[in-house]
GUNU-11014 format. One record per residue (C-alpha): residue number from 0; x, y, z. Coordinates in steps of 0.1 Angstrom, whole numbers, plus 5000, padded with zeros to 4 digits. Each point is the difference from the previous one (the first is absolute). Layout:
! residues N
+-----+------+------+------+
| seq |    u |    v |    w |
+-----+------+------+------+
| NUM |    X |    Y |    Z |
...
+-----+------+------+------+
END
This chain:
! residues 410
+-----+------+------+------+
| seq |    u |    v |    w |
+-----+------+------+------+
|   0 | 5062 | 1473 | 1033 |
|   1 | 5003 | 4994 | 4963 |
|   2 | 5020 | 5019 | 4983 |
|   3 | 5009 | 5013 | 4966 |
|   4 | 5032 | 4986 | 4978 |
|   5 | 4997 | 5017 | 4966 |
|   6 | 5006 | 5031 | 5000 |
|   7 | 4993 | 5023 | 4967 |
|   8 | 5018 | 5026 | 4977 |
|   9 | 4991 | 5033 | 5002 |
|  10 | 5000 | 5005 | 4963 |
|  11 | 4995 | 4964 | 4988 |
|  12 | 4961 | 5002 | 4997 |
|  13 | 4990 | 5037 | 5000 |
|  14 | 4987 | 5017 | 4966 |
|  15 | 5032 | 5028 | 4987 |
|  16 | 4978 | 5024 | 5014 |
|  17 | 4994 | 4984 | 5038 |
|  18 | 5038 | 4989 | 4997 |
|  19 | 5014 | 5042 | 4993 |
|  20 | 4971 | 5010 | 5033 |
|  21 | 5014 | 4976 | 5020 |
|  22 | 5036 | 5005 | 4995 |
|  23 | 4996 | 5035 | 5003 |
|  24 | 4981 | 5001 | 5032 |
|  25 | 5017 | 4969 | 5019 |
|  26 | 5029 | 5012 | 5007 |
|  27 | 5016 | 4997 | 5031 |
|  28 | 4971 | 4974 | 5010 |
|  29 | 5019 | 4970 | 5004 |
|  30 | 4978 | 4978 | 5030 |
|  31 | 4969 | 4997 | 4977 |
|  32 | 4993 | 4969 | 4978 |
|  33 | 4984 | 5007 | 4965 |
|  34 | 4975 | 4976 | 4990 |
|  35 | 4985 | 5001 | 4966 |
|  36 | 4962 | 5003 | 5000 |
|  37 | 4997 | 4970 | 4975 |
|  38 | 5015 | 4977 | 5026 |
|  39 | 4981 | 5010 | 5029 |
|  40 | 4969 | 4999 | 4972 |
|  41 | 5008 | 4968 | 4993 |
|  42 | 5010 | 4986 | 5037 |
|  43 | 4961 | 5009 | 5009 |
|  44 | 4988 | 4986 | 4969 |
|  45 | 4990 | 5038 | 4993 |
|  46 | 4989 | 5007 | 5033 |
|  47 | 4973 | 4978 | 5001 |
|  48 | 4974 | 4999 | 5026 |
|  49 | 5006 | 4968 | 5013 |
|  50 | 5037 | 5009 | 5008 |
|  51 | 4987 | 5029 | 5019 |
|  52 | 5008 | 4994 | 5041 |
|  53 | 4995 | 5037 | 5010 |
|  54 | 4988 | 5035 | 4995 |
|  55 | 5004 | 5031 | 5025 |
|  56 | 5003 | 5042 | 4997 |
|  57 | 5030 | 4994 | 4976 |
|  58 | 4990 | 4978 | 4974 |
|  59 | 4996 | 4959 | 4993 |
|  60 | 5022 | 4974 | 5007 |
|  61 | 5008 | 4967 | 4981 |
|  62 | 5012 | 4971 | 5004 |
|  63 | 5029 | 4992 | 4972 |
|  64 | 5020 | 4974 | 4988 |
|  65 | 5032 | 5007 | 4979 |
|  66 | 5013 | 4976 | 4975 |
|  67 | 5024 | 4986 | 5020 |
|  68 | 4975 | 4987 | 5025 |
|  69 | 5009 | 5027 | 5026 |
|  70 | 4967 | 5018 | 5012 |
|  71 | 4993 | 5035 | 5011 |
|  72 | 4975 | 5026 | 5014 |
|  73 | 4993 | 5030 | 4974 |
|  74 | 4982 | 5029 | 5009 |
|  75 | 4985 | 5021 | 4976 |
|  76 | 4998 | 5039 | 5011 |
|  77 | 4968 | 5016 | 4997 |
|  78 | 5001 | 5025 | 4967 |
|  79 | 5001 | 5026 | 5029 |
|  80 | 5038 | 4999 | 5002 |
|  81 | 5010 | 5024 | 4972 |
|  82 | 5037 | 5009 | 5007 |
|  83 | 5024 | 4998 | 4972 |
|  84 | 5024 | 4976 | 4994 |
|  85 | 5030 | 5013 | 5023 |
|  86 | 4979 | 5014 | 5025 |
|  87 | 4981 | 4965 | 5003 |
|  88 | 5038 | 4982 | 5007 |
|  89 | 5012 | 5020 | 5022 |
|  90 | 4975 | 4988 | 5023 |
|  91 | 4996 | 4962 | 4991 |
|  92 | 5042 | 5005 | 5008 |
|  93 | 4996 | 5014 | 5032 |
|  94 | 4971 | 4974 | 5009 |
|  95 | 5025 | 4975 | 4986 |
|  96 | 5030 | 5004 | 5027 |
|  97 | 4973 | 4996 | 5025 |
|  98 | 5011 | 4966 | 5015 |
|  99 | 4986 | 4984 | 5034 |
| 100 | 4992 | 4965 | 5002 |
| 101 | 4966 | 5008 | 5008 |
| 102 | 4995 | 5021 | 4969 |
| 103 | 4990 | 4988 | 4964 |
| 104 | 5026 | 5003 | 4976 |
| 105 | 4995 | 5020 | 4971 |
| 106 | 5018 | 4980 | 4969 |
| 107 | 4991 | 5026 | 4971 |
| 108 | 4981 | 5018 | 4981 |
| 109 | 4984 | 5007 | 4966 |
| 110 | 4998 | 5041 | 4981 |
| 111 | 4990 | 4996 | 4965 |
| 112 | 4977 | 5023 | 4991 |
| 113 | 4971 | 5008 | 5022 |
| 114 | 5006 | 4966 | 5021 |
| 115 | 5015 | 5004 | 5034 |
| 116 | 5001 | 4963 | 5013 |
| 117 | 5018 | 4982 | 5034 |
| 118 | 5021 | 4968 | 5001 |
| 119 | 5001 | 4985 | 5037 |
| 120 | 5011 | 4964 | 5009 |
| 121 | 4970 | 4978 | 5007 |
| 122 | 4991 | 4992 | 5032 |
| 123 | 4983 | 4964 | 5005 |
| 124 | 4977 | 5001 | 5025 |
| 125 | 4983 | 5034 | 4988 |
| 126 | 4986 | 5023 | 5022 |
| 127 | 4993 | 5003 | 5040 |
| 128 | 4967 | 5009 | 4989 |
| 129 | 4992 | 4967 | 4973 |
| 130 | 5016 | 4975 | 5025 |
| 131 | 4995 | 5005 | 5038 |
| 132 | 4968 | 5024 | 4990 |
| 133 | 4988 | 4984 | 4973 |
| 134 | 4969 | 4982 | 5014 |
| 135 | 4988 | 5036 | 5011 |
| 136 | 5008 | 5019 | 4968 |
| 137 | 4983 | 4972 | 4981 |
| 138 | 4966 | 5003 | 5022 |
| 139 | 5001 | 5035 | 5001 |
| 140 | 5001 | 5006 | 4960 |
| 141 | 4976 | 4971 | 4995 |
| 142 | 4972 | 5014 | 5028 |
| 143 | 5005 | 5036 | 4995 |
| 144 | 5006 | 5003 | 4964 |
| 145 | 4980 | 4964 | 4990 |
| 146 | 5030 | 4996 | 4970 |
| 147 | 5002 | 4973 | 4982 |
| 148 | 5031 | 4974 | 5017 |
| 149 | 5008 | 4990 | 4970 |
| 150 | 5009 | 5035 | 4991 |
| 151 | 5023 | 5004 | 5033 |
| 152 | 5023 | 4974 | 4989 |
| 153 | 5026 | 5017 | 4985 |
| 154 | 5002 | 5029 | 5025 |
| 155 | 4991 | 4987 | 5033 |
| 156 | 5001 | 4963 | 4999 |
| 157 | 5031 | 4993 | 4993 |
| 158 | 5011 | 4957 | 4994 |
| 159 | 4959 | 4993 | 4992 |
| 160 | 4984 | 5013 | 5033 |
| 161 | 5000 | 5021 | 5033 |
| 162 | 5029 | 4990 | 5018 |
| 163 | 5006 | 4972 | 5019 |
| 164 | 5037 | 5008 | 5018 |
| 165 | 5003 | 4994 | 5035 |
| 166 | 5020 | 5028 | 5014 |
| 167 | 5017 | 4992 | 5043 |
| 168 | 5008 | 5019 | 5023 |
| 169 | 5035 | 5004 | 4991 |
| 170 | 4993 | 5007 | 4965 |
| 171 | 4976 | 5029 | 5009 |
| 172 | 5026 | 5012 | 5024 |
| 173 | 5028 | 5001 | 4971 |
| 174 | 4977 | 5014 | 4976 |
| 175 | 4989 | 5031 | 5029 |
| 176 | 5038 | 5003 | 5004 |
| 177 | 5008 | 5004 | 4966 |
| 178 | 4978 | 5023 | 4989 |
| 179 | 5005 | 5022 | 5028 |
| 180 | 5036 | 4996 | 4996 |
| 181 | 4996 | 5010 | 4962 |
| 182 | 4979 | 5030 | 5009 |
| 183 | 5025 | 5014 | 5023 |
| 184 | 5025 | 4998 | 4974 |
| 185 | 4981 | 5022 | 4969 |
| 186 | 4991 | 5028 | 5030 |
| 187 | 5032 | 5000 | 5020 |
| 188 | 5032 | 4989 | 4983 |
| 189 | 4988 | 5008 | 4959 |
| 190 | 5012 | 5035 | 4992 |
| 191 | 4980 | 5015 | 4994 |
| 192 | 4972 | 4985 | 5021 |
| 193 | 4973 | 4979 | 4978 |
| 194 | 4966 | 5001 | 5017 |
| 195 | 4977 | 4969 | 4984 |
| 196 | 4965 | 5013 | 5000 |
| 197 | 4986 | 4970 | 4992 |
| 198 | 5012 | 4972 | 5024 |
| 199 | 4974 | 4973 | 5003 |
| 200 | 4998 | 4959 | 4998 |
| 201 | 4999 | 5002 | 4960 |
| 202 | 5032 | 5023 | 5001 |
| 203 | 5022 | 4973 | 5021 |
| 204 | 5010 | 4972 | 4977 |
| 205 | 5014 | 4962 | 5013 |
| 206 | 5025 | 4981 | 4986 |
| 207 | 5003 | 4960 | 5001 |
| 208 | 5010 | 5000 | 5039 |
| 209 | 4974 | 5029 | 5009 |
| 210 | 5029 | 5026 | 5001 |
| 211 | 4977 | 5036 | 4997 |
| 212 | 5009 | 5023 | 4973 |
| 213 | 4984 | 5036 | 5001 |
| 214 | 4991 | 5011 | 4963 |
| 215 | 4992 | 5032 | 4984 |
| 216 | 5022 | 5023 | 5017 |
| 217 | 5013 | 5031 | 4983 |
| 218 | 4974 | 4996 | 4974 |
| 219 | 4979 | 5038 | 5005 |
| 220 | 5033 | 5015 | 4986 |
| 221 | 4993 | 4988 | 4970 |
| 222 | 4965 | 5017 | 4994 |
| 223 | 4992 | 5035 | 5002 |
| 224 | 4992 | 5025 | 5027 |
| 225 | 4964 | 5004 | 4991 |
| 226 | 4995 | 4963 | 5005 |
| 227 | 5025 | 4993 | 5033 |
| 228 | 5012 | 5034 | 5014 |
| 229 | 4988 | 4994 | 5040 |
| 230 | 4985 | 5036 | 4998 |
| 231 | 4974 | 4986 | 4972 |
| 232 | 4988 | 4961 | 4993 |
| 233 | 5004 | 4978 | 5029 |
| 234 | 5015 | 4967 | 4985 |
| 235 | 4994 | 4967 | 5022 |
| 236 | 4974 | 4978 | 5010 |
| 237 | 4967 | 5003 | 5019 |
| 238 | 5004 | 4976 | 5028 |
| 239 | 5038 | 5013 | 5009 |
| 240 | 4994 | 5037 | 4994 |
| 241 | 5014 | 5019 | 5031 |
| 242 | 4970 | 5023 | 5006 |
| 243 | 5024 | 5031 | 4999 |
| 244 | 5011 | 4989 | 4964 |
| 245 | 4964 | 4991 | 4988 |
| 246 | 4983 | 5027 | 5017 |
| 247 | 5030 | 5033 | 4998 |
| 248 | 5024 | 4989 | 4982 |
| 249 | 5024 | 4997 | 5027 |
| 250 | 5031 | 4976 | 4984 |
| 251 | 5027 | 4988 | 5022 |
| 252 | 5017 | 4968 | 5005 |
| 253 | 4975 | 4998 | 5030 |
| 254 | 4973 | 4996 | 4976 |
| 255 | 5018 | 4963 | 4986 |
| 256 | 5008 | 4999 | 5037 |
| 257 | 4960 | 4995 | 5003 |
| 258 | 4995 | 4978 | 4969 |
| 259 | 5026 | 4975 | 5013 |
| 260 | 4983 | 4996 | 5034 |
| 261 | 4971 | 4994 | 4978 |
| 262 | 5019 | 4970 | 4986 |
| 263 | 5015 | 4987 | 5029 |
| 264 | 4966 | 5000 | 5010 |
| 265 | 4987 | 4979 | 4973 |
| 266 | 5030 | 4976 | 5002 |
| 267 | 4992 | 4988 | 5039 |
| 268 | 4964 | 4998 | 4993 |
| 269 | 5000 | 4983 | 4968 |
| 270 | 4971 | 5022 | 4986 |
| 271 | 5002 | 5035 | 4978 |
| 272 | 4987 | 5031 | 5011 |
| 273 | 4972 | 5001 | 4994 |
| 274 | 4973 | 4969 | 4993 |
| 275 | 4962 | 5014 | 4989 |
| 276 | 4987 | 4963 | 5010 |
| 277 | 5009 | 5003 | 5038 |
| 278 | 4976 | 5019 | 5028 |
| 279 | 5002 | 5033 | 4995 |
| 280 | 5022 | 5000 | 5032 |
| 281 | 5022 | 4980 | 4985 |
| 282 | 5003 | 5015 | 4963 |
| 283 | 5032 | 5023 | 5009 |
| 284 | 5031 | 4982 | 5012 |
| 285 | 5015 | 5030 | 5020 |
| 286 | 4969 | 5010 | 5016 |
| 287 | 4997 | 4964 | 5009 |
| 288 | 5034 | 4999 | 5012 |
| 289 | 4996 | 5032 | 5025 |
| 290 | 4969 | 4984 | 5016 |
| 291 | 5017 | 4973 | 5002 |
| 292 | 5029 | 5012 | 5015 |
| 293 | 4980 | 5024 | 5025 |
| 294 | 4982 | 4965 | 5014 |
| 295 | 5032 | 4985 | 5007 |
| 296 | 4991 | 4974 | 4971 |
| 297 | 5023 | 5003 | 4977 |
| 298 | 5008 | 4969 | 4997 |
| 299 | 4968 | 4987 | 4981 |
| 300 | 5016 | 5023 | 4972 |
| 301 | 5027 | 4976 | 4992 |
| 302 | 4991 | 4979 | 4965 |
| 303 | 4984 | 4963 | 5014 |
| 304 | 5012 | 4981 | 4971 |
| 305 | 5035 | 4999 | 5021 |
| 306 | 4981 | 4975 | 5020 |
| 307 | 5016 | 5020 | 5031 |
| 308 | 5033 | 4989 | 4990 |
| 309 | 5015 | 5037 | 5008 |
| 310 | 5020 | 5018 | 5024 |
| 311 | 4969 | 5017 | 5017 |
| 312 | 5016 | 5029 | 5018 |
| 313 | 5018 | 5006 | 4969 |
| 314 | 4974 | 4997 | 4977 |
| 315 | 4979 | 5029 | 5022 |
| 316 | 5033 | 5020 | 4999 |
| 317 | 4999 | 5005 | 4966 |
| 318 | 4962 | 5009 | 5000 |
| 319 | 5007 | 5027 | 5020 |
| 320 | 5028 | 5015 | 4984 |
| 321 | 4977 | 4999 | 4973 |
| 322 | 4978 | 5021 | 5021 |
| 323 | 5030 | 5026 | 5007 |
| 324 | 5009 | 4997 | 4964 |
| 325 | 4959 | 5014 | 4990 |
| 326 | 5000 | 5025 | 5025 |
| 327 | 4976 | 5030 | 4995 |
| 328 | 5028 | 5028 | 5004 |
| 329 | 5026 | 4993 | 4978 |
| 330 | 5025 | 5012 | 5022 |
| 331 | 4993 | 4970 | 5029 |
| 332 | 5009 | 4977 | 4969 |
| 333 | 5037 | 4982 | 5007 |
| 334 | 5022 | 5003 | 4975 |
| 335 | 5007 | 4968 | 4975 |
| 336 | 5032 | 4999 | 5016 |
| 337 | 4983 | 4996 | 5034 |
| 338 | 4975 | 4976 | 4985 |
| 339 | 5030 | 4975 | 4988 |
| 340 | 5011 | 5005 | 5035 |
| 341 | 4968 | 4992 | 5018 |
| 342 | 4995 | 4968 | 4976 |
| 343 | 5032 | 4985 | 5007 |
| 344 | 5000 | 5007 | 5039 |
| 345 | 5024 | 5028 | 5000 |
| 346 | 4976 | 5026 | 5014 |
| 347 | 4970 | 4991 | 5023 |
| 348 | 4967 | 5009 | 4988 |
| 349 | 4984 | 5024 | 5028 |
| 350 | 4961 | 4993 | 5006 |
| 351 | 4994 | 5033 | 5013 |
| 352 | 5012 | 5019 | 4968 |
| 353 | 4972 | 4983 | 4981 |
| 354 | 4974 | 5025 | 4988 |
| 355 | 4970 | 4999 | 4981 |
| 356 | 5005 | 4994 | 4962 |
| 357 | 4990 | 5021 | 4967 |
| 358 | 4972 | 4985 | 4986 |
| 359 | 4991 | 5004 | 4966 |
| 360 | 4963 | 4997 | 5008 |
| 361 | 5004 | 5038 | 5011 |
| 362 | 5011 | 5008 | 4960 |
| 363 | 4970 | 4984 | 4992 |
| 364 | 4981 | 5026 | 5022 |
| 365 | 5018 | 5030 | 4986 |
| 366 | 4993 | 4995 | 4966 |
| 367 | 4963 | 5013 | 5007 |
| 368 | 5018 | 5029 | 5017 |
| 369 | 5012 | 5014 | 4965 |
| 370 | 4997 | 5036 | 4996 |
| 371 | 4987 | 5017 | 4966 |
| 372 | 5031 | 4996 | 4978 |
| 373 | 5002 | 4961 | 5007 |
| 374 | 5029 | 5004 | 5026 |
| 375 | 5001 | 4986 | 5036 |
| 376 | 5002 | 5028 | 5022 |
| 377 | 5027 | 5007 | 5029 |
| 378 | 4998 | 4984 | 5030 |
| 379 | 4972 | 4978 | 4994 |
| 380 | 5015 | 4971 | 5011 |
| 381 | 5011 | 4986 | 5035 |
| 382 | 5037 | 5005 | 5002 |
| 383 | 4998 | 5030 | 4980 |
| 384 | 5028 | 5015 | 5022 |
| 385 | 5021 | 4970 | 4993 |
| 386 | 5039 | 5007 | 4994 |
| 387 | 5024 | 4987 | 4977 |
| 388 | 5027 | 5025 | 5012 |
| 389 | 5025 | 4968 | 5010 |
| 390 | 5002 | 4985 | 4968 |
| 391 | 5019 | 5030 | 4987 |
| 392 | 4975 | 4998 | 4966 |
| 393 | 4979 | 5029 | 4984 |
| 394 | 4966 | 4991 | 4999 |
| 395 | 4967 | 5024 | 4989 |
| 396 | 4968 | 5001 | 5000 |
| 397 | 4979 | 4979 | 4970 |
| 398 | 4985 | 5020 | 4978 |
| 399 | 4981 | 4971 | 4976 |
| 400 | 4966 | 4977 | 4999 |
| 401 | 4999 | 4967 | 5014 |
| 402 | 4987 | 4982 | 4969 |
| 403 | 5042 | 4997 | 4998 |
| 404 | 5002 | 4974 | 5032 |
| 405 | 4982 | 4966 | 4991 |
| 406 | 4996 | 4965 | 5010 |
| 407 | 5033 | 4980 | 4984 |
| 408 | 5005 | 4964 | 5013 |
| 409 | 5037 | 5001 | 4976 |
+-----+------+------+------+
END
């Protein structure tokens, strides 16, 4: 991972007024490096669209090159982040202290005026969505949206085209285990525990050795309650959203585990969770995986680009773990520490423990069942009695409309 060798003075490049504000507000803030806005502006070519490498619910990410030649991933947070300087830096300081080999390292931030910008280390192989799943995202955007492929290049087709990287089974295995370890760390070792809320292929970044690192963890704290609170807005990406979260707003660690299960299926199969170019019965990866499991044909789901050079038994085991993680009833899903053990062969995977997955196609059907206030009525979906009590995390029914849930590829 590229690193930054250039640290900036907290006073040197700020205006007098901003210097006073920073001095007063950062007392006790020790682990956060402050980057001047003009330096980030220069590094990204004035945040030029050609340097845009990602966009999600929290903001836009740019590739930046600093004067000393080092590179960084610069995330400009959306205007919805309205925190004051000290409150913002306090939260950033907490995130900066979280260290794990499978989590993206936060290098610093910028807080000048209205600007709230995060600086991360640059990862050479971009995201899992742009490499392993690149061809599927390329096809989806061209076919479903009809966009000009040249317009996709800065955001989706880094390096001049969709990915041609080949992932061996060993590489896929290591990515699956690494992501599981990173998520288990957030769920069970960080205090207080962190629920990511948006585990997906584009939030899994790869370094030069294809080691995975989870990005965007902890960012929900930087936004106001009316945007991200568990009882109001659902923050996530369709295709990865757990049904109980999408339908009722129930947010526990089990929702993250569902999303991880979808990613696990994507990695083994080499395709994204939804592909509308395929026949209707094959468009939804999770539904297809369940059908193949029931017919004892799971091996047919394994990515054929590996040319048969993989451990067939292990690949099918990984697919079964993905199905365990996506079961309709949240309490039946394993914890992430259990998932790590199963992936590493330290705990057995019992076929009898796998029940039907929760599918967002059910959520789509529910959209027509809103009452006159525009809310989903309680008890309309399957699994309405699903329990997450084992998570010891407070949950509540959502009081939101569903126009806040949208399909994001990044």
